[in-house]
C-alpha angles and dihedrals in degrees: 000000000000127000086262096072102081099045089042092052092047093049091047092050091051093048099042094044088066092063104122120219090237091056092049091048091051090050090050087054090058102264115141111233104218095171091054091048092051091051093047093050087067088070087064101229092166092054097042097097096031113109117251092241087062094050097265135122095259094227127157134228093270088057090051092050090049091056094045093046088058091047092049092050091052093044092235106191096214136104096253096142089053092049093051094045095044092050091052092047093049089053092049090049092048092237094143129226117003119257119239123262138055120303132219115210130201144154124236135195090214117116102250092188086076123069107265121214107198138012121214115183120200104231094204097046100042112063116227094008095135094049099041124113091196135024123214115200122188121198143141136261142195091302131044096268120102121234132216120219107195116186142156117265089243089068091060131081107216110205138169116255118243093200139007113273135195113285090242093048100055095114128052114203127212122128125009116176130241093280092064121101126202114191135171120243103217115215094011127103125198088254091055090056094043089054092054092047089051091050093053090048090049088053090056089049091051089055093049090049090054089051092052089052092048093050092046093051091050095047096047089050092053103037110090123202128167090003100307141067112280089231088073093064113099095227091055091046089055090054092048090050091052091048091051090049093053093047092049093046092053092048093049091048091052093048093047091051093048091051091051093059109128094029127102089251098057098102092049091047092050089049089053092050094051092043094049094045090050093051091047092049094060094048095042093051091052094048094043093054093043090055095045097042118195095341091069093069097047121108090238094061124074098217097086092057091062096041094047091052091047091056091047093049093051090076099036112110092357137336127249090266092053094051094041089059091048092048092053090047091051092052092049097045092052090056097245115162093212143353089263092058089050091053091050092048097049095044098045114108 
């Protein structure tokens, strides 16, 4: 973690704590919150992972996860993960300073080493596609290196999907205009970038899990039944303990993965973080709503905002099943005799 982490976390907490329920409700209804976006841009999410010699903040992946954990806890309805990831990719592709405006991010199975002729973005499968000013597409080419296709939103046709497609086939490429830029990303495969996208999403999930725990602790301390707060009943305390365990496990997995960036085990660690956060999300949503009862699903209560986002994030950039398969593959290909040997190897310093 760089020296940037603490002031960044404090600034994010101050900014996100001012999010009014009415604003969040309007965002949930599909209204783009330009004022909130303008305020959040001051935190510099697009410059966070850009080296200082390129005009960025020079932060690391733990700094990025710290910011996104705060955003996930506050339920910020903005494409912050996309902004952080796109800024880092632009720096790796030597595309210079980031352009203003929100970014939509997606993977494509199209061969980006060939000149594409049209870009059709699936509105349902690519988050923030309708609101984006720019679209960042990541795909492969003739070699092993990934490529970044960076283009204005005007060069994309945003359309509704008629059926669910493979996560790596969400975008069909044919025709960007002259303003588009397609650059190689030396030393990075598509899987490397998917792992980083999954890690940032897991960080948001860790923040939302902490928020579910916070709301559940507060509610069970206030709700009185049979003459005492329900949080004093042993069965409820067991559920709260399990909820706290899941939230802590997801957060630790995210931090461990962020610290492993640059090591041979990073992809496996990111897979573990996304997998663990996804498992925790399902259990935490169930426990949170059991403890709150009917009030947790009402528009007036904040719980449903966190649990709905947790369920949505579980499938973004790969489900638990996707990353579990990749994790097993990573352990086998590195010649580990068991998962325990893999843990010892990747945590040894």
